[in-house]
N, C-alpha and C positions, 0 to 999 in steps of 0.2 A: 699113497694117502689113503687112509679107511673112507669106505664109501659109507653115506649117512645110512642109519637103519632103516627108514622109510623105504628108501631105494632098493635095499636088499630086500625087504618085505614084499615090496611091489613086484618083483621078480621072484617071489616065492621061494627063496632061499632060506634054509634054517637061519635063524636068528637068537640071539643070546636072550631077548624080551620082546614082547609086543610093542611096535611104537605106536604113541598116541599123539594127536593134536585135536584140536578143534576146530571146526568150521566157523568162521566169524570171531576166531578169539582175539584177533587184532582189532582194538576199540571195544564199544559197546559196553561191557560191564567193568571195564576197568578204570578206578578213578585217576590214574596218571594220563588214560587217554582223554578222559573228560577235561583234566586241566590244560592239555594242547588243545583241546576244541574250544576252549574259553575264548581263545586268542585268535584261532584260524578255523577258516571254513573247511567243510570236507574235502571239496577238489582242490583247495590250497595245500592241504596236508599230502594228500594223494600226488600232488605235482610239484611239491617241492623234495627233493631227494633226502635231505638231511630229516626232515619231519617226517617222512614216508618211513625212512629205514627205522627211528626212532619208535614210531607206532608199531611197526612190523615185529620189533625185537622185544618190546615190551611183555607181552605174554611169555615168551620163551624163560626171560629172566625169571618172572615170577612164578610160572608153574613147572618149569623144567621139562616141557614138552618137546617131543622129538623133530618139530618143524617149524619153521617161520612161516607163515603164509603172507605173502606181500600185501598191504594195505592197498586196496584199489576198489572199485565198483565194476559190476559188470558191463556199465555204460562207458567205461572209459576209452574204450577203441572208437566207440561211435563218435566221440569227441573231434578223434583226428579225420573222420569222414565227413566232416563240416555239418554235425548235428547239433543245435543247441540244446541242451538236457538241463534241466534244474531237479536236484534233490530237494523235494518238499518235506518236510518234517512230518510224520505221520502218514504219508501218502505213498512216498517213493519215487521214482525218476518220472518226471514229466517232461514230455518233449513238445518243443515250441510248436513246430509245424509237423504233424503227422504225416509219415510216408505211405500214400495210399494210390498213387498214379505212377505209369510208366516214366512221366517226367521226373517224378519225385525219386524214383530209384536211380535213373540217369545221372541226376545230380549228386548222387553220393560217390564220393572220389575213394580210391583205395590208396591210402597212403604210404609212403616209404616209413616203415617201422623205426628205423634208428633217427629218422627227423622227426616224426609225429609223437614218439613216445619216448624221446631222450630222458624226460626226468624218472620216468619209470625205470627205465634200464638202468640208469645211475643209482635208482634207489637198490635194485638187486645188487649190484655190484658193492655197495655199502654194507648191505646184509650179509651177503656171503662172506666178505671179507671179515665180519666180526663175529659169526658163529663157527664153534668148534666144527670139525670135520665131519664128527657121527650125527650132526644135525642138518636136516635138509633145508632148502628153500623152496617153498611152493609158490608158483606162479599158476594164476587161474584167468579164464575168460569164461563168458558166457555162452550158454548154447546158441547156435543161430536161430534157431524157432524162438526161443525165450526172449531175445533181444529184437527179434523182428516184430512179436507181439508188442513189445513195449514201444517200438516204431510206429506200429500200425495203428494200436490203439490210442497211442499218445499219452498213457500212463497206465498204471497196474490195472489187470483185470483178472477175474477167477474165470470167466467164462471164455475170454479171447474170441469173442462173437464175429467182430469186425475181421480180425486175423484170419480166423479159420473160414469165413466166407470169401475172403480173398484165395485163400490156398485151394478152394473145392471150386469156385467159380473162375477164376482167372489163374490158373496153375502156371501159366508162362509167366506172369509178372511175380508172382509169389517165387518162383524157383529163381527168376531174376535177382530178385531181393537176398534171398539166401545165399546166392553164389557170390553176390558182392559182399556179402558179412563174412562168409567163409574164408574168401579170400584175403581179407583184412585182417581176420582172427588168427589165420594158419600164419600169417607173416608176424603177427603181435607176438604169438607163443614160441614161435621159430626165434626170434629175436630175444626174447626172455630167457629162453635155455641159452643161446649164446653168451649172454650177460652173466649167467650163473645160477639159473633156477633149475633145481635137481629133478623137479617132478612138477609136471603140469595138470591141472586139474581143469575139465570140462564142466561147468555147474549151470546145469539145463533146470533152472528152478520151475518153469511152468510146463515142461514137456508131458506131465501127466494130463494135460488137457486132451491129449490125442489118443485115438484108437490106433492098436497096433499096425493097421493097414494103412492108415494115414501116416503114420510115422516111417514106415518102410517106404512109402511111396513118396512121399514130400520133403522128408527130414534126413533120414539116416545117411544118405551120402554126402550131405553138407557137413554132418558132424564128423563123419569118418575122415574127411578132407583137413579138419582142423586137427582132429586125433592124430591123423599120419604126417604132420608137418614137424614134428620133432623125434630125435632119438633118445630121449630120456623118457622114463616111466611117464605113464599117463592114467590119470583117474577120472572115468566117465560117472557124473553122478547126476541122477534125476529125481526130482521131488513128485511124490506121489504115483510114481511109475512102478510099482510091483508088477502091474500087467504088463510093462514093457521092458522087464529084465534082460529076456533072451534078445530081443531087438537091440537094446543097447549095447550087449555084449557083442552082437554080429557086427556092430557099427565100428567097434573099437574100444580101446582101454586095456592096459594092462592091469588095471584094477576096478572093479566095478562098486560104486558107492550105493549103499542101501540106507534108505531112510528107515524109521521105526515101524512102519506099517506092517512089516512082516519080519517074522523072527529070522534071525541072521543064519540060521542053518538052511532054511527053505530058500530065503533069496540067494544063498551061496550055491544051492543045488540047482536053481535057475540060471544064475549067472556062468555056470559051467565051468570050463577049465581056465579059471582067472583067479586073481587075487581079489579080496573084497575089502571095503571100509564101512565101519559103522559099529553098532547102530543104535546106540543109546538113545531114548526120547529126550530131546533137551528140557522137555518140561520137569523130567525126573530129578533135574540138578536144582529145582525150586523146592524139594521136598527136604525132608531130615536126611541126616547122613546114612542111616540105616537103610532107608528106601535107595538112596544112590547107591549105596554099595551093593544091595541085593539084585538092583537091575543090573549094575556093570557085572556082576559076577555070572549072571544068567547070559549074558551076552558073550563074555569068555568062555562059559561051560559050552555054548551053542558052537564056537569057534573051535574048540576041542583040541588046541593046541596046533592045529595044521597050518603048515607054511602058507603064509599070505594073508595073514590077518592084520589090517590096520585098524586098530580102535579109535574110533570118532563118534561124535553125536550123529544121530540120523537127519539133524539139519543144523543151522546154526546156533551160536550160544544166543539165549534169550536175554535181553538188556537187563533183567532182572536178578541175574544169576549173580550169588556172592561168589567172588572170585576166589575166595578160601575153599570152596567146594571143588573148583576146577583143579587147584592146586592139589588138593587131596586126592581127587580121583584119579589124576596123572600118577601120583605117587602109588596108588592103589594097583593101578593097571602094571606098573612097572613090576612091583614087588610079588603080585601074585603070579605073573607069567614068568619073570626069573626064577621063581620058586619052582615053577612046574619044569623049566627046563633042567634045573640043578636036579630035582628029583628024578 
């Protein structure tokens, strides 16, 4: 069977064109997704295999991207740990009872993934069965620090002051929390890979809040545990983490995701001997096509045709993005990089 283009690029093998997919392509900007959400809540969609598979496949059908990223939330695994989470419109995940004491951490369970996440795993099987062999299924989970931040703060935060206080003042408690999260996430992604996920992405949305020495001391080993739990290629992505790229690469990941804050060639130099993913600014997709094309061409020029580039945005698709722009962008990347190979 032909291995997916994304898998081969993640291994830095020569490929016939640069693979392209978009973080948060499943949902948000698509009218067909909004039609589903008129009748079903977020976690209902994510927890119903047929609905989840349908939403996951919608952007592949529309944009002809090279991967389907499973429709889920980074808080999905903690639902199986016994945490009540509500996704509040305009706010994000809100935790009913924040985790701030040893008793709170002790109460968290590490679930059997085949039992706790059975609907997610079945959705992966449905998606993999529907996709052509050359297109990948991407499963993802949140980074232990980012999810710990939501659990400790109780809701999204930019400073993560309560979380960082725990990390610095009660390092044993913080370590116990991250160990439980990492154990759950490692089992979660391993089960996803067994179900048919071709690639796993660790999505550390808020890791940029940390200084490098704090990341190395308190977080790196836990992220490494999750990334090391699968035999399929892994993508390690952090937002606002240009100052942490060498540390992220040291922690693991066959591919290092780059956000838009650093030019791709500079980010690749810091990531070292790895593939890279990125890194068009998502806001560029709100501008006219001339802008989108020029910005995308710049990303490709910085990649310079080297094996190991996965084209993506530097973060998720913005809700106001015109889906037609993403379709045109995917075609542009395919055509431009295929022409470079032929030439």
